[in-house]
C-alpha positions as CSV (number, residue, x, y, z in Angstrom):
1,X,2.5,-25.7,-5.3
2,X,1.1,-22.4,-6.3
3,X,0.2,-21.7,-10.0
4,X,1.9,-19.1,-12.0
5,X,0.0,-17.0,-14.5
6,X,0.8,-15.3,-17.8
7,X,-1.7,-12.5,-18.3
8,X,-1.4,-11.9,-22.0
9,X,-2.6,-8.8,-23.8
10,X,-4.3,-9.3,-27.2
11,X,-3.7,-6.5,-29.7
12,X,-0.1,-5.8,-30.3
13,X,0.9,-8.8,-28.3
14,X,-0.8,-11.9,-29.7
15,X,-2.0,-10.2,-32.9
16,X,-0.7,-7.3,-34.9
17,X,-2.8,-4.2,-34.5
18,X,-4.0,-3.2,-38.0
19,X,-2.1,0.0,-38.8
20,X,-5.0,1.4,-40.9
21,X,-7.3,2.0,-37.9
22,X,-6.0,-0.1,-35.0
23,X,-9.3,-2.1,-35.0
24,X,-9.3,-5.8,-35.6
25,X,-12.8,-5.8,-37.1
26,X,-12.4,-8.3,-40.0
27,X,-10.8,-11.6,-40.7
28,X,-8.7,-9.9,-43.4
29,X,-7.0,-7.8,-40.7
30,X,-6.2,-10.8,-38.4
31,X,-2.5,-11.4,-38.3
32,X,-0.8,-13.1,-35.4
33,X,2.4,-11.7,-33.9
34,X,5.5,-13.4,-35.4
35,X,6.6,-16.6,-33.5
36,X,3.7,-16.4,-31.0
37,X,2.4,-19.9,-31.6
38,X,5.7,-21.7,-31.4
39,X,6.7,-19.9,-28.2
40,X,3.3,-20.1,-26.5
41,X,3.3,-23.8,-27.3
42,X,6.8,-24.1,-25.9
43,X,5.9,-22.2,-22.7
44,X,2.7,-24.3,-22.3
45,X,4.5,-27.6,-22.7
46,X,7.7,-26.9,-20.7
47,X,6.7,-24.4,-18.0
48,X,4.0,-24.3,-15.4
49,X,2.0,-21.2,-16.3
50,X,-1.7,-20.8,-16.7
51,X,-2.6,-18.5,-19.6
52,X,-5.2,-15.7,-19.3
53,X,-6.0,-13.3,-22.1
54,X,-6.6,-9.6,-21.0
55,X,-7.9,-7.1,-23.5
56,X,-9.4,-3.7,-23.8
57,X,-11.5,-2.9,-26.9
58,X,-11.8,0.8,-27.3
59,X,-14.8,1.9,-29.3
60,X,-16.4,-1.5,-29.3
61,X,-20.2,-1.2,-30.0
62,X,-19.9,2.3,-31.6
63,X,-20.8,3.0,-35.2
64,X,-17.1,3.0,-36.1
65,X,-16.5,-0.4,-34.5
66,X,-19.9,-2.3,-34.4
67,X,-19.9,-5.3,-32.2
68,X,-20.9,-7.7,-35.0
69,X,-17.6,-6.8,-36.8
70,X,-15.6,-7.6,-33.7
71,X,-16.7,-11.2,-33.0
72,X,-15.7,-13.1,-36.1
73,X,-12.0,-12.3,-35.9
74,X,-12.0,-12.5,-32.0
75,X,-13.8,-15.8,-32.0
76,X,-11.4,-17.2,-34.6
77,X,-8.5,-16.0,-32.5
78,X,-9.9,-17.6,-29.4
79,X,-10.5,-20.8,-31.3
80,X,-7.0,-20.8,-32.6
81,X,-5.5,-20.1,-29.2
82,X,-8.1,-22.2,-27.4
83,X,-8.3,-19.6,-24.6
84,X,-11.0,-17.6,-22.7
85,X,-11.0,-13.9,-22.2
86,X,-12.6,-11.4,-19.9
87,X,-14.3,-8.1,-20.7
88,X,-13.4,-5.6,-18.0
89,X,-10.9,-2.8,-18.5
90,X,-7.1,-2.8,-17.8
91,X,-5.2,-1.7,-15.8
92,X,-8.0,-2.1,-13.2
93,X,-8.0,-5.6,-11.8
94,X,-11.7,-6.5,-11.8
95,X,-11.3,-9.1,-14.4
96,X,-8.7,-10.9,-12.3
97,X,-10.5,-11.4,-9.0
98,X,-10.1,-15.1,-9.3
99,X,-6.3,-14.7,-9.1
100,X,-5.9,-11.9,-6.6
101,X,-5.6,-13.0,-2.9
102,X,-6.1,-16.6,-4.0
103,X,-3.6,-18.8,-2.2
104,X,-3.5,-21.2,-5.2
105,X,-1.7,-18.6,-7.4
106,X,1.8,-17.2,-7.2
107,X,1.4,-13.7,-8.6
108,X,4.9,-12.7,-7.6
109,X,6.1,-15.4,-10.0
110,X,3.6,-14.5,-12.7
111,X,3.8,-12.0,-15.6
112,X,1.6,-9.7,-17.6
113,X,2.7,-9.7,-21.3
114,X,1.7,-6.7,-23.3
115,X,2.7,-3.8,-25.5
116,X,1.4,-0.8,-23.7
117,X,2.1,1.0,-20.4
118,X,-1.3,0.0,-19.2
119,X,-0.2,-3.7,-19.4
120,X,2.8,-2.9,-17.2
121,X,0.5,-0.9,-14.8
122,X,-1.8,-4.0,-14.6
123,X,1.3,-6.0,-13.5
124,X,2.0,-3.4,-10.8
125,X,-1.7,-3.5,-9.7
126,X,-1.9,-7.2,-9.3
127,X,1.6,-7.7,-7.8
128,X,3.5,-9.3,-10.6
129,X,6.0,-8.3,-13.2
130,X,5.6,-7.3,-16.9
131,X,7.1,-8.5,-20.1
132,X,6.8,-5.4,-22.3
133,X,6.6,-6.1,-26.1
134,X,8.5,-2.9,-27.0
135,X,12.2,-2.2,-27.7
136,X,12.4,0.8,-25.4
137,X,11.2,1.4,-21.9
138,X,11.3,5.2,-22.3
139,X,7.6,5.5,-22.1
140,X,7.5,3.4,-18.9
141,X,10.2,5.7,-17.4
142,X,8.0,8.7,-18.1
143,X,5.2,7.0,-16.2
144,X,7.3,5.6,-13.3
145,X,6.6,2.0,-14.3
146,X,10.1,0.8,-15.4
147,X,10.7,-1.1,-12.1
148,X,7.8,-3.4,-12.9
149,X,9.2,-4.4,-16.3
150,X,11.2,-7.6,-16.2
151,X,11.9,-7.7,-19.9
152,X,11.4,-5.4,-22.9
153,X,11.6,-7.1,-26.3
154,X,9.6,-7.4,-29.5
155,X,10.7,-11.0,-30.0
156,X,8.6,-13.9,-28.7
157,X,11.8,-16.1,-28.8
158,X,13.3,-13.8,-26.1
159,X,10.1,-14.0,-24.1
160,X,10.2,-17.8,-24.0
161,X,14.0,-17.9,-23.3
162,X,13.4,-15.4,-20.4
163,X,10.6,-17.5,-18.9
164,X,12.5,-20.7,-19.3
165,X,15.6,-19.3,-17.7
166,X,13.6,-18.1,-14.8
167,X,12.3,-21.6,-14.2
168,X,15.8,-23.1,-13.8
169,X,16.9,-23.2,-10.2
170,X,20.0,-24.6,-8.6
171,X,20.5,-25.7,-5.0
172,X,23.9,-26.2,-3.5
173,X,24.2,-28.4,-0.5
174,X,27.3,-29.2,1.5
């Protein structure tokens, strides 16, 4: 059976983007998205998805966002989630070559979870669907990406419910 994947964005999806400057550059700014742990735990234990973190870090390595201020919060986040991440840029697919055209993975049954149109565009580019952590898909409509959005919500409970409902299948035989 092919593996399904949840490609999960970091900022604005797993963690709250700090409204002051939108840079997670200190442990004091690290705040996880509400209900993310409970629902990722539920998804991990009940559904057959592999988790992959995908993230862009604009300005990393510049004087306004030195790399040494990035790693403490990021490493704590990785340790907390016990996940690996890649460093190439979304929505390009270079970070996901392991999954693309690999017969072990079911990308059509997989999802990108994120809060930005680039996350939905990444879903389009790798041949899966997106779960968009926003209330409205208006911005997606402006960019012609609404057909790649399977669910728009800001509630991780709804994400888990949606994924779980998609796993249930019925077969009628006569």
